[in-house]
Each structure stands twice: as C-alpha cells, then as structure tokens.
C-alpha positions as CSV (number, residue, x, y, z in Angstrom):
1,M,-105.4,-112.3,83.4
2,S,-102.1,-110.8,86.1
3,V,-101.6,-111.3,89.3
4,L,-101.1,-109.5,91.3
5,V,-97.3,-110.6,93.5
6,S,-95.9,-108.1,97.1
7,V,-93.3,-108.9,98.9
8,E,-92.5,-106.3,102.0
9,L,-90.1,-107.1,104.8
10,A,-92.0,-108.7,108.2
11,D,-92.1,-109.9,111.5
12,P,-90.7,-113.9,110.6
13,A,-93.3,-114.2,114.3
14,S,-96.2,-113.0,112.5
15,P,-98.9,-115.9,111.8
16,E,-98.8,-116.4,108.6
17,G,-94.6,-115.6,108.9
18,V,-94.9,-118.7,111.5
19,L,-98.0,-121.2,109.1
20,L,-95.7,-120.7,105.8
21,V,-92.8,-122.0,107.8
22,Q,-94.9,-125.3,109.6
23,H,-95.8,-126.1,106.0
24,L,-92.6,-126.0,104.6
25,W,-91.1,-128.1,107.8
26,E,-94.7,-130.4,106.8
27,E,-93.7,-130.6,103.5
28,L,-89.6,-131.0,103.7
29,G,-90.9,-133.9,106.8
30,S,-93.2,-135.7,103.9
31,L,-89.5,-135.7,101.1
32,Y,-87.5,-136.6,103.2
33,G,-89.0,-138.6,106.4
34,N,-89.8,-137.4,109.9
35,T,-87.9,-134.7,110.3
36,G,-89.4,-133.3,114.0
37,P,-91.0,-130.3,115.5
38,C,-90.1,-127.5,113.1
39,Q,-86.8,-126.4,113.9
40,F,-87.1,-123.2,113.1
41,T,-87.2,-120.3,115.7
42,P,-88.2,-116.4,114.8
43,A,-84.6,-115.8,115.9
44,D,-83.1,-117.7,113.2
45,V,-83.4,-115.1,110.4
46,S,-83.7,-112.0,113.4
47,G,-81.0,-109.8,113.5
48,P,-78.3,-107.4,112.3
49,G,-78.0,-108.3,108.1
50,A,-80.8,-111.3,108.3
51,A,-84.0,-110.4,106.8
52,F,-88.3,-112.5,106.8
53,V,-90.2,-111.7,103.9
54,L,-94.0,-112.3,103.4
55,A,-95.3,-113.2,99.8
56,R,-98.8,-112.4,98.7
57,L,-101.4,-112.9,96.3
58,D,-104.0,-110.9,96.0
59,R,-102.9,-110.5,100.2
60,Q,-103.2,-113.4,101.1
61,A,-99.7,-114.4,102.8
62,V,-98.9,-117.7,100.1
63,G,-94.6,-117.8,100.8
64,C,-92.1,-116.6,102.6
65,G,-87.7,-116.6,102.8
66,A,-85.0,-115.1,104.5
67,I,-81.3,-114.3,104.9
68,K,-79.2,-114.6,107.4
69,P,-75.8,-113.3,107.8
70,V,-72.8,-115.7,107.6
71,E,-69.6,-113.5,107.6
72,P,-69.2,-110.1,106.1
73,G,-70.4,-110.2,102.5
74,L,-71.9,-113.6,102.4
75,A,-75.1,-114.3,103.7
76,E,-77.8,-117.4,103.5
77,V,-80.8,-118.3,101.8
78,K,-83.3,-119.6,103.8
79,R,-87.0,-120.5,104.9
80,T,-87.7,-119.9,101.2
81,F,-91.7,-121.4,100.6
82,V,-94.8,-120.7,98.5
83,E,-97.2,-122.6,99.2
84,P,-98.3,-125.3,96.3
85,A,-102.0,-124.2,95.0
86,A,-99.7,-120.7,94.4
87,R,-96.9,-122.7,92.8
88,R,-95.4,-121.1,88.8
89,Q,-97.1,-118.0,88.8
90,G,-93.7,-116.1,89.8
91,V,-93.8,-115.9,93.4
92,G,-90.3,-117.6,94.2
93,R,-89.0,-115.9,91.7
94,E,-90.4,-112.2,93.1
95,I,-89.4,-113.5,96.8
96,L,-86.3,-114.1,96.0
97,R,-85.3,-110.8,93.9
98,V,-86.6,-108.8,97.5
99,L,-83.8,-110.7,99.6
100,E,-80.8,-110.1,96.8
101,R,-82.4,-106.7,96.8
102,I,-82.2,-106.6,100.1
103,A,-78.7,-108.3,101.0
104,R,-77.0,-105.7,98.5
105,E,-78.5,-103.1,100.9
106,L,-76.6,-104.8,103.5
107,G,-73.3,-104.8,101.5
108,C,-73.6,-108.3,100.7
109,V,-72.0,-110.0,97.1
110,A,-72.8,-113.4,97.5
111,L,-76.0,-115.5,98.4
112,R,-76.4,-119.1,99.4
113,L,-78.5,-121.7,99.4
114,E,-79.1,-124.8,100.2
115,T,-82.7,-126.9,99.0
116,G,-82.7,-130.9,98.5
117,I,-82.5,-133.4,95.7
118,R,-86.2,-133.9,95.8
119,Q,-86.6,-130.2,95.3
120,P,-86.2,-130.3,91.7
121,G,-88.6,-127.4,91.4
122,A,-86.6,-125.6,94.1
123,I,-83.9,-126.3,92.1
124,R,-85.5,-125.7,88.3
125,L,-85.7,-121.5,90.2
126,Y,-82.4,-121.3,91.5
127,E,-81.2,-122.3,88.2
128,T,-83.1,-120.2,86.7
129,C,-82.7,-117.6,88.8
130,G,-79.0,-117.7,88.4
131,Y,-77.9,-119.8,90.7
132,K,-74.8,-122.1,90.4
133,Q,-74.1,-125.6,92.5
134,I,-71.2,-125.6,94.6
135,K,-69.7,-128.5,96.9
136,R,-72.1,-128.8,100.0
137,Y,-70.7,-126.9,103.2
138,G,-71.3,-126.2,106.4
139,A,-73.5,-129.2,108.1
140,Y,-74.8,-130.3,105.1
141,A,-71.1,-131.1,103.6
142,A,-71.8,-134.7,104.3
143,D,-75.5,-135.0,103.5
144,P,-76.5,-136.6,99.9
145,L,-80.1,-135.2,99.6
146,S,-78.0,-132.1,99.7
147,C,-77.6,-129.9,97.0
148,C,-76.2,-126.6,97.6
149,F,-76.2,-123.0,95.1
150,E,-74.8,-119.7,94.9
151,K,-74.5,-115.9,93.3
152,L,-72.8,-113.6,93.2
153,L,-74.6,-110.4,93.3
154,T,-74.3,-107.6,90.7
155,P,-74.0,-104.4,92.1
156,G,-78.0,-102.1,92.0
C-alpha cells in the first residue's frame, strides 16, 4: 500500500496552518513544560525569502514547515510538525525536501534549525536527512534543552 504525500506552499494564516502550528505548540508544551499561549504569528514566516508549506496525506493536512531568512544565503527551518498519527510515513522527510528545494530557489546555500533534546524522532529525521549538529546559536545558545543543526545545500 502506497501513501500519497504532497507538500505545497500555503498561507501560514490558513485555518489548517494555524491548527497544525497550535498542535505543535501543544506538543512542545507537553515535552518542555507550559510554553504559554502559542507565540506563532503568520508574519513570522511571511515576506521575502520566507515560505510556509502544508503536507497532506490523501488530501488531509497532516504537517507543516517553514523557512525564514537569517542572512543572505542562510535560512532557518521553522515550525516543522507532523501529526502523531501521520509520523513514520515519510511526511517529515518530504517537508524537508520541499523546503530545501525552495531555499535553493531563493539562493540559500545552507539551512539551520533548532529542535529540542526531548524530540528524538525529530533529531533522527534531521540526521538521516543530512543535517549535522552545530553549536547552539542565537536565542538557543544558552538553552541546554536545545540542539541545533545545519545542512549545506547542494545545487540542483
């Protein structure tokens, strides 16, 4: 049985996008303690050099992800999430593949991201997709629960 995964650009303010980011926020709260109300705004992943995608399994939105520019040639992967029932079916891998393609098209040569040490599935996904662990950066530099990754993007 083959599962059809599609990932397409979407409006981060769409009801599906907002709901998926809310589910991400709730999961992070359960893993790391009360994170308070969701701090995501669609403007976080809008504008030049940014992109937001929705992943669908059999036309149902089950995941999302975004890139946000950091500096010329570098973007950060943000808000990557797959609903628990849709995990381990290639959805996260496809989200990353599409975000990497978009980043290349936008002139990026590298992507960075932060995830938490209590998310072994996410860490495994990033490592198997070619991301290498790097020193914690920016707002995550002093956070012992964070781990950061980077991937150099090959052309094409």
